[in-house]
N, C-alpha and C positions, 0 to 999 in steps of 0.2 A: 515831543513833536509827533504829530499824526502822520501816518503814511496813507495817502489817498491813491486810489486806482480808478481808471476810467469805468464808469458805470456804477460806482458806489452810490448808495442812497444815503443822504445825510438828513438828519432831523435838526433843524436849526432852532435856537432858543426863541427868536422873535418871529411872529407870523408875517408872511408876505401880505401886501394889501389885497391880493386875490383870496386870501383865507387859508392858504396851504403853508404847512410847515416843512414839507419834504422837497428835497432838491436832489438832482442827479449830477454827478461829476462828469463833464463833457471835455474838459481841457486841463492838462497838467503843465506845470512849469513854476516860475516864480509867482505868477498870478494863476489862480485856479478858476476855471470856467465852470459855472453851475447852471442848471436849467430847472426852473420851477416845474414841479409835476402838476401843479394846478392850472397854470396859464401858459406854460412853455416859454416864459420869458428867460433870456440868457443874461447872466451877470458875471463880470470878472472881478474877483476879490484877491487882494494880496494874501499869500498863504498864512501869514501871521494873524491876520484879521479873521480869516475863515476858521482857523483853529480855535480862536476865542468864541466864535458864534455857534460852533457845532455842539449840540447836546448829546446826540448818539450817532453812531455810524454803523450802517448795515452793509455787509459785503455785497459786491456786485451779484446780481442774480445769474445763476449758471445757465448756459445755453445748452441745447440739445447736442451740439457738436462737441462741446467741452465734456459732456457726460458720456460721450461715446455712442449715443443713440443715433440711429439712421433716420434721416428725414423722409 
């Protein structure tokens, strides 16, 4: 079972019609909300289905606040 976090970048096996393979996690729960990085389309998928579709998972990009850097 994969553990997802908000902001994780997912590379899915099949291409979205806009041409992008990368998605960002925007909602967690029984259904996972993901947003296409190409066209910003939002989709809700059951966790079990999303786990099958994920090819690779990249951790959420760190923000300046998390790194301790002043803005």
